[in-house]
C-alpha positions in Angstrom: -6.1 10.0 12.7 -4.4 10.2 15.6 -5.5 12.8 17.9 -3.3 15.9 18.5 -1.9 14.8 22.0 -0.1 11.5 20.0 1.8 14.1 17.8 2.9 16.7 20.4 4.8 13.5 22.2 8.3 13.3 21.8 9.8 11.3 18.8 11.4 8.6 21.0 7.8 8.2 23.0 5.8 8.3 19.8 8.3 5.4 17.7 8.0 3.3 21.1 4.4 3.3 21.0 3.8 3.1 16.9 6.5 0.2 17.6 4.4 -1.8 19.8 1.2 -0.7 17.5 2.8 -2.8 14.9 4.2 -5.7 17.2 0.9 -6.5 18.1 -0.9 -6.2 14.5 2.0 -8.4 13.3 1.1 -11.1 16.1 -2.4 -11.0 15.3 -4.7 -9.5 12.3 -6.8 -6.3 13.5 -10.1 -8.5 14.4 -8.1 -10.3 17.1 -5.6 -7.5 18.4 -5.4 -6.8 21.6 -5.2 -3.0 23.0 -4.0 -4.7 26.4 -1.0 -6.3 24.5 0.0 -2.6 22.8 -0.4 -0.9 26.2 1.7 -3.4 27.9 3.8 -3.2 25.1 4.7 0.5 24.9 4.9 0.8 28.6 2.3 3.2 28.4 -1.6 3.0 30.2 -4.9 2.2 28.3 -6.4 5.4 29.1 -3.3 7.3 27.6 -3.6 5.1 24.6 -7.6 6.6 24.1 -5.4 10.0 24.5 -3.7 8.9 21.1 -5.8 6.7 19.0 -10.2 6.6 19.0 -9.2 2.8 19.1 -7.2 -0.2 17.7 -8.7 0.4 14.0 -7.8 3.8 14.5 -4.4 2.6 15.6 -3.8 0.1 12.7 -5.3 2.3 9.8 -2.6 5.3 10.9 0.1 2.6 11.2 -1.0 1.2 7.4 -1.2 4.7 6.3 2.8 5.5 7.2 3.8 2.5 5.1 1.5 3.5 2.2 2.9 7.2 2.5 6.5 5.6 2.0 5.5 3.4 -0.9 3.8 6.0 -2.6 7.2 8.2 -2.3 9.0 5.6 -4.0 6.3 5.1 -6.8 6.3 8.8 -7.6 10.9 8.5 -7.7 10.2 5.9 -10.0 8.2 7.9 -12.3 10.9 10.1 -12.3 13.5 7.6 -12.6 12.1 5.7 -16.2 11.0 9.4 -17.4 7.2 8.9 -16.9 6.9 4.9 -18.1 4.2 4.0 -16.1 4.0 0.3 -16.7 7.6 -0.3 -16.0 7.1 1.8 -12.7 4.4 -0.3 -11.8 6.6 -3.4 -12.1 9.1 -2.2 -9.8 6.9 -1.4 -7.2 5.6 -4.8 -7.7 8.7 -6.4 -7.3 10.0 -4.5 -4.6 7.1 -5.1 -2.8 7.3 -8.8 -3.0 10.9 -8.7 -1.9 9.4 -6.7 1.2 7.2 -9.2 2.1 9.4 -11.9 2.4 12.5 -9.9 3.8 11.8 -7.1 5.3 11.2 -6.5 9.3 7.6 -5.4 8.4 6.7 -8.5 7.1 4.5 -10.4 9.1 2.4 -6.5 9.8 1.9 -6.4 5.9 0.9 -10.0 5.8 -1.8 -9.6 8.3 -3.1 -6.1 6.4 -3.0 -8.0 2.8 -4.5 -11.4 3.8 -7.4 -10.2 6.1 -8.6 -7.7 3.4 -11.1 -5.2 4.4 -12.1 -2.3 2.1 -10.4 -0.3 3.9 -7.3 -2.1 3.2 -7.7 -2.3 -0.1 -8.6 1.8 -0.3 -4.7 2.8 1.4 -3.1 0.4 -1.2 -5.4 2.0 -3.5 -4.1 5.7 -2.0 -0.3 3.9 -2.8 -1.5 5.0 -6.5 -4.6 7.3 -6.7 -4.0 9.1 -3.3 -7.0 9.1 -0.8 -10.3 9.2 -2.0 -9.1 9.7 -5.2 -8.2 13.2 -4.8 -7.6 15.3 -7.2 -4.1 16.9 -6.1 -2.7 13.7 -5.7 -3.9 12.2 -9.1 -2.2 15.3 -11.0 0.7 14.8 -8.8 1.4 10.9 -10.8 -0.2 12.5 -14.1 2.3 15.5 -14.3 4.9 12.5 -13.8 3.2 10.3 -16.8 4.8 10.3 -20.2 1.1 9.7 -21.9 3.4 9.3 -25.5 3.8 5.9 -23.6 0.4 5.0 -23.0 -2.6 3.5 -26.1 -4.9 5.7 -24.6 -7.2 8.6 -26.0 -7.5 11.4 -23.6 -5.9 11.9 -20.1 -9.5 11.4 -18.6 -9.0 7.6 -19.3 -6.3 8.2 -16.9 -8.1 7.6 -14.0 -9.4 4.3 -15.2 -6.2 3.1 -16.2 -4.9 3.4 -12.8 -7.5 1.5 -11.6 -7.3 -1.8 -13.1 -3.3 -1.4 -12.8 -4.0 -1.0 -9.0 -6.4 -3.5 -9.1 -4.0 -6.1 -11.1 -1.0 -5.2 -8.7 -3.4 -5.9 -5.6 -4.6 -8.8 -6.4 -1.1 -10.6 -7.2 0.2 -9.5 -3.9 -3.1 -11.5 -2.4 -2.4 -14.3 -4.8 1.2 -14.4 -3.9 0.3 -15.1 0.0 -2.7 -16.7 0.4 -1.2 -19.2 -2.4 2.2 -19.4 -0.9 3.8 -18.5 -4.1 7.1 -18.4 -5.0 8.7 -14.9 -5.7 9.5 -16.2 -9.7 5.5 -17.8 -9.9 4.1 -14.3 -8.4 6.6 -12.5 -11.2 5.3 -14.5 -13.9 1.7 -14.3 -13.2 1.8 -10.6 -12.4 4.3 -10.3 -15.9 1.6 -12.3 -18.1 -1.0 -9.9 -17.2 0.9 -6.3 -17.7 1.7 -8.3 -20.7 -2.0 -8.6 -22.3 -2.3 -5.0 -20.8 0.0 -3.5 -22.3 -0.7 -5.5 -25.7 -4.7 -5.1 -25.5 -6.9 -7.9 -25.8 -8.6 -7.1 -29.0 -7.7 -8.2 -32.4 -6.0 -5.6 -34.5 -8.1 -6.5 -37.9 -11.7 -7.0 -35.9 
């Protein structure tokens, strides 16, 4: 996380610094990004940068968290709009993410994050649905909005595992779309098939 010095900057300076951070991580993945480029774009000294962040990793994961927080708020709003329909909400999140990855100004930053997946990047995506480190309050926030009558699970204790599965399917399909250059239609069809299989279940009813 950024230091208190960063948060004490006025809105304009903080926004300019984050724009520089995002521009550099859009140009290159984390491993190849340059602090020198960030400070040049932001018009600050290298020493000042280290007053705000521990290093480029700190800046990268903070920016990723801002994107994740925005999408988590959207996911929660979808659960409210769909009266707790988890599957419909996950489907909408996937569709909107595909649109953003093809059209949004943040396209290249998000692409670099997704295509250069690390454990931390995957954790950030998981936080979108499960909260940071699967924290209880964040899970309960989602759980309280879900209509369990629309899910075929035996107990709310299984909900965590359901979310793990849905998160993995969603994230892998996003990576797949970007890494294989699939069209939006192809990616949506692949996702639909997998979500339908999960909705129906994999075992025969008379088994």
